[in-house]
C-alpha positions, 0 to 999 in steps of 0.5 A, a space after each residue: 833757465 832754458 828747458 832741456 827737451 831736445 836729444 841727439 839720436 845716432 843710429 850706426 848701421 852697416 852702411 849708413 849712420 843717421 844723426 838727428 835732433 828730436 824733441 821729447 815727444 819724438 818730433 824730428 827737428 833735423 837729421 842727416 845721414 853719412 856712409 858708415 865706412 866701417 873699414 876706416 876704423 873707429 876714430 875716423 867714424 867718431 871724427 865724422 860723427 862729430 862733424 855731422 852732429 855739428 851740422 845737424 845742430 846748425 840745421 836745427 838752430 840749437 846748440 849742444 848745451 840745449 841737449 838733454 842727452 844722446 841715444 846711440 844705437 848700433 847693431 854691434 855688441 859693445 862687450 862681446 860677440 858670438 859671430 862675425 861683428 858688423 864692423 870688424 875694424 871697430 872691435 875693441 873700439 866701441 866707446 860711444 858713451 865716452 865719446 859722447 861725454 868727452 866730445 859733447 859734454 852730454 851723457 850718452 846711452 848705447 842701445 843695440 
C-alpha cells in the first residue's frame, strides 16, 4: 500500500492563483501560478485551476491518487461578506470543497 503524504495547495488571490504539491513536512515538490481573471467567473476559474493541477502533478511526478487532500485558501468569504468582495463575479459560486471532491476525488478544505 502506498503512503499518502502529499497534498495539493491552492491559494486564490486577487491577481494570481498559486497551486503546488507539498509533502507532509512542507517541502514543495512542484508549483505553478496563473492569473486569477476573476471577472471571467467561477466556472472559468475552476476549469483553469483543474488544468493547472494536472500540470503541477505532472511536474511533481505524482498522481492525484497519491494526494491525501487539498487545502484551498482564498481572501473571499464563502458564506457572507460585509464589504466589497475580492472576486465580485464569484459571489454565490464559491464551491471549492465540492469542486475538489468532484473533480479530483480528494477532500478539500477551504481557509481564509
